[in-house]
C-alpha positions as CSV (number, residue, x, y, z in Angstrom):
1,M,-56.9,4.5,-1.6
2,E,-55.8,6.0,1.7
3,Q,-52.6,7.8,2.6
4,H,-51.8,8.6,6.2
5,L,-48.7,10.8,6.7
6,F,-47.2,11.6,10.1
7,N,-44.6,14.1,11.1
8,G,-43.1,12.5,14.2
9,D,-40.9,9.8,15.7
10,S,-41.6,6.3,14.2
11,Q,-41.3,4.6,17.5
12,D,-44.1,6.7,18.9
13,V,-46.4,6.8,15.9
14,I,-46.3,3.1,15.2
15,K,-47.5,2.4,18.7
16,T,-50.8,3.9,17.7
17,L,-51.4,1.4,14.9
18,K,-53.3,-1.8,15.2
19,D,-51.7,-5.2,15.5
20,N,-51.5,-7.3,12.3
21,S,-52.8,-4.5,10.0
22,V,-50.1,-3.9,7.4
23,D,-49.1,-6.0,4.4
24,L,-45.5,-4.7,3.6
25,L,-42.8,-2.6,5.2
26,A,-40.7,-0.9,2.5
27,T,-38.2,1.7,3.7
28,D,-34.9,3.4,3.2
29,A,-33.8,3.5,6.8
30,P,-30.7,5.4,8.1
31,Y,-27.5,3.5,7.4
32,G,-25.6,4.7,10.5
33,I,-22.7,6.0,8.5
34,E,-23.4,9.8,8.8
35,F,-23.9,10.1,5.0
36,M,-22.9,13.6,3.8
37,G,-22.6,14.6,7.5
38,K,-26.3,14.3,8.1
39,S,-27.2,13.9,11.8
40,W,-30.2,11.7,11.1
41,D,-27.8,9.1,9.6
42,K,-25.4,8.9,12.6
43,V,-26.9,5.7,14.0
44,L,-29.1,2.8,12.9
45,P,-32.7,2.8,13.9
46,P,-33.3,1.5,17.5
47,K,-34.4,-2.1,17.6
48,E,-37.6,-1.0,19.3
49,I,-38.9,0.5,16.0
50,W,-38.4,-2.8,14.3
51,E,-40.3,-4.6,17.1
52,E,-43.2,-2.2,16.6
53,C,-43.1,-2.8,12.9
54,Y,-43.2,-6.5,13.6
55,R,-46.3,-6.1,15.7
56,V,-48.3,-4.2,13.1
57,L,-47.4,-6.4,10.1
58,K,-49.7,-9.3,9.3
59,P,-48.2,-12.8,9.7
60,G,-46.6,-13.8,6.4
61,S,-45.9,-10.2,5.4
62,F,-42.5,-9.1,4.1
63,I,-40.1,-6.3,4.9
64,A,-37.8,-4.7,2.3
65,V,-35.2,-2.5,4.0
66,M,-32.6,-0.6,2.0
67,S,-29.1,-0.8,3.3
68,S,-25.5,0.1,2.5
69,P,-23.5,-2.8,1.0
70,R,-20.9,-2.3,3.7
71,S,-20.5,-5.5,5.7
72,D,-20.6,-3.8,9.1
73,V,-23.9,-2.0,8.3
74,L,-25.5,-5.0,6.8
75,Y,-24.6,-7.2,9.7
76,R,-25.9,-4.8,12.3
77,M,-29.1,-4.1,10.4
78,I,-29.9,-7.8,9.8
79,K,-29.1,-8.6,13.4
80,D,-31.5,-6.0,14.7
81,L,-34.3,-7.2,12.4
82,E,-33.7,-10.8,13.4
83,D,-33.7,-9.8,17.1
84,A,-37.1,-8.1,16.5
85,G,-38.5,-11.4,15.4
86,F,-38.3,-11.4,11.6
87,D,-37.3,-14.4,9.6
88,M,-34.1,-13.3,7.9
89,S,-33.4,-16.4,5.9
90,F,-34.1,-14.7,2.5
91,S,-31.6,-13.6,-0.1
92,P,-31.5,-9.8,-0.7
93,I,-32.5,-7.9,-3.7
94,L,-29.6,-5.9,-5.2
95,W,-30.4,-2.5,-6.6
96,T,-27.9,-1.8,-9.4
97,Y,-27.5,1.8,-10.7
98,H,-24.2,1.9,-12.6
99,S,-22.8,5.1,-11.2
100,G,-20.5,4.2,-8.4
101,F,-16.8,5.1,-8.2
102,P,-13.9,4.1,-6.0
103,K,-12.2,6.5,-3.6
104,A,-8.7,6.5,-2.1
105,S,-6.1,8.9,-0.8
106,D,-3.1,9.7,-2.9
107,T,-0.1,8.7,-0.7
108,S,2.4,11.1,-2.3
109,K,0.2,14.1,-1.9
110,M,-0.5,13.3,1.8
111,L,3.2,13.1,2.4
112,D,3.8,16.4,0.7
113,K,1.2,18.1,2.9
114,R,3.1,16.9,5.9
115,G,6.3,18.2,4.6
116,V,7.9,14.8,4.2
117,D,10.2,14.6,1.2
118,L,9.1,11.2,0.0
119,G,6.5,12.1,-2.6
120,D,8.4,10.9,-5.6
121,K,9.0,7.5,-4.0
122,Y,5.3,6.9,-3.4
123,K,4.0,8.5,-6.5
124,G,0.9,6.6,-7.8
125,S,0.5,4.8,-4.5
126,K,-3.0,4.8,-3.0
127,L,-3.9,4.6,0.7
128,G,-7.1,3.4,2.2
129,F,-8.7,2.2,-1.0
130,Q,-12.5,1.8,-0.7
131,P,-14.5,0.6,-3.6
132,K,-17.7,2.5,-4.0
133,P,-20.0,-0.1,-5.7
134,A,-22.9,0.9,-7.9
135,V,-25.2,-1.3,-5.8
136,E,-27.3,-1.2,-2.7
137,H,-28.8,-4.1,-0.8
138,I,-32.5,-4.4,-0.1
139,I,-32.7,-6.7,2.9
140,I,-35.7,-9.0,2.7
141,G,-37.3,-10.6,5.8
142,M,-40.7,-11.9,6.8
143,K,-43.0,-12.0,9.8
144,P,-43.3,-15.7,10.3
145,H,-45.9,-17.4,8.2
146,G,-49.6,-17.0,8.3
147,S,-52.2,-17.1,5.6
148,K,-50.0,-15.9,2.7
149,S,-48.1,-18.5,0.8
150,Y,-45.0,-18.6,-1.3
151,I,-47.3,-19.2,-4.3
152,D,-48.8,-15.7,-3.7
153,N,-45.3,-14.3,-4.1
154,V,-44.6,-16.3,-7.2
155,L,-47.7,-14.7,-8.8
156,N,-46.5,-11.3,-7.7
157,F,-43.2,-12.0,-9.3
158,E,-44.9,-12.7,-12.6
159,A,-46.5,-9.2,-12.5
160,L,-43.0,-7.6,-12.9
161,P,-41.7,-6.5,-16.3
162,D,-39.9,-9.2,-18.3
163,N,-36.5,-7.4,-18.1
164,I,-36.7,-7.2,-14.3
165,K,-37.6,-10.9,-14.0
166,M,-34.6,-11.8,-16.2
167,T,-32.1,-10.2,-14.0
168,Y,-33.7,-10.8,-10.6
169,P,-32.5,-10.5,-7.8
170,F,-30.5,-7.8,-9.5
171,I,-32.9,-4.8,-10.3
172,Q,-31.2,-2.4,-12.7
173,V,-32.7,1.1,-12.2
174,P,-30.8,4.3,-12.6
175,K,-30.7,6.8,-9.8
176,P,-33.5,9.4,-10.2
177,A,-32.7,12.3,-12.5
178,K,-33.4,15.9,-11.3
179,K,-36.7,15.9,-13.1
180,E,-37.9,12.9,-11.2
181,K,-36.7,14.2,-7.9
182,M,-38.8,17.3,-8.5
183,L,-42.0,15.4,-9.2
184,G,-44.9,17.0,-7.4
185,T,-42.7,19.7,-5.8
186,D,-40.8,22.9,-6.6
187,K,-37.7,21.8,-4.6
188,T,-35.7,18.8,-3.6
189,I,-33.7,18.8,-0.4
190,H,-33.2,15.1,0.5
191,P,-29.8,13.6,-0.4
192,T,-30.9,10.0,-0.9
193,I,-34.1,10.1,-3.0
194,K,-34.8,6.6,-4.4
195,P,-36.4,6.0,-7.9
196,V,-40.1,5.6,-8.1
197,K,-39.5,2.7,-10.5
198,L,-37.5,0.8,-7.9
199,M,-40.0,1.2,-5.1
200,S,-42.9,0.3,-7.5
201,Y,-41.1,-3.0,-8.3
202,I,-40.7,-3.8,-4.6
203,I,-44.3,-2.9,-3.8
204,T,-45.6,-5.0,-6.8
205,L,-43.5,-8.0,-5.7
206,F,-44.8,-8.2,-2.2
207,T,-48.4,-6.8,-2.3
208,R,-51.6,-6.6,-4.2
209,E,-54.0,-3.7,-4.9
210,G,-55.7,-2.5,-1.8
211,D,-53.0,-3.8,0.6
212,W,-51.4,-1.5,3.2
213,V,-47.7,-0.4,2.9
214,I,-45.8,1.3,5.7
215,D,-42.6,3.4,5.5
216,P,-41.4,4.4,8.9
217,F,-38.5,6.5,7.4
218,L,-40.5,8.4,4.7
219,G,-37.8,10.8,3.6
220,S,-39.0,12.6,0.5
221,G,-41.9,10.3,0.0
222,T,-41.0,8.0,-2.9
223,T,-42.5,4.9,-1.3
224,G,-45.7,6.8,-0.8
225,I,-45.8,8.0,-4.4
226,A,-45.3,4.4,-5.7
227,S,-48.0,3.1,-3.3
228,K,-50.5,5.7,-4.4
229,L,-49.9,5.2,-8.1
230,L,-50.2,1.4,-7.7
231,N,-53.4,1.6,-5.7
232,R,-52.0,0.6,-2.3
233,N,-53.0,2.2,1.0
234,F,-50.1,3.9,2.6
235,I,-48.7,4.9,6.0
236,G,-45.7,7.2,6.0
237,I,-43.7,8.5,9.0
238,E,-41.0,11.2,8.9
239,R,-39.3,12.8,11.9
240,E,-37.5,15.7,10.0
241,K,-40.0,18.5,9.4
242,E,-38.4,19.8,6.2
243,Y,-38.4,16.4,4.6
244,F,-41.9,15.7,5.7
245,S,-43.2,18.9,4.0
246,V,-41.6,17.9,0.7
247,A,-43.0,14.3,1.0
248,Q,-46.5,15.6,1.7
249,Q,-46.4,17.8,-1.4
250,R,-44.9,15.1,-3.7
251,I,-47.4,12.4,-2.6
252,S,-50.4,14.8,-2.8
253,D,-49.7,16.4,-6.1
254,V,-48.2,13.7,-8.3
255,S,-50.2,12.0,-11.0
256,V,-49.9,8.5,-12.6
257,Q,-49.4,9.9,-16.1
258,E,-46.7,12.3,-15.0
259,V,-44.6,9.7,-13.3
260,A,-45.1,7.0,-16.0
261,Q,-43.9,9.4,-18.7
262,D,-41.0,10.9,-16.7
263,T,-39.7,7.6,-15.3
264,Q,-40.6,5.3,-18.3
265,N,-42.2,2.9,-15.8
266,P,-44.0,0.0,-17.5
267,L,-46.0,-0.8,-14.4
268,L,-47.5,2.7,-14.4
269,E,-47.9,3.1,-18.1
270,A,-50.7,0.4,-18.0
271,L,-52.7,2.5,-15.5
272,Y,-53.5,5.5,-17.7
């Protein structure tokens, strides 16, 4: 299988790819919420990138785009994808990882810091409560129909493990442990690494062996690892040089047996 990795801007790199040549777009794009103060997450991807992705995808091919569950982020992301031409009439997949927690400000402590003597009155009161759910949305869309059929995707669904089929569209996968984050590399620097198991389920659901998968926001390379291990061809693009170097190393050095054992992935255990 082929892996083509590019260190550059997705909008420029995708322009060099052929029309109707890719079978799946699977990506964890910036959410536009400046996560952990990262500059690359300040804004959503420009719509022009999605338009180029639309061009290179084959008719009938799907997109699976990770997104924050925040309503404003979901709305803007889906609107941009729809404006680029994708059919967005599909229900999302919900990645559940059971480690979220709520956050809120303690009103009495905030008043104390301002020197206002009302702390006792507002003791226990919370301000600006924001639930932090243990779930992220995977937005599903499709380039309007061609030769692929819904029957093809039913067959792909049957290839998933039984426990995943039972809870679908909820996919319960823990966030990657440190050992998984370090697969194929001696360091991990990306703050939002996704589990190999999660990406392998998405790739299995929407593609077959030998298909082409593209990730225009490669990050630390998890989509590329899953594609390689499941015998899919892969195109990955990452703008940030430090992340690209880690992704290159992880995708190049990782083995099926190593990932299958470390992530307890039933899809990979059958391959060795």
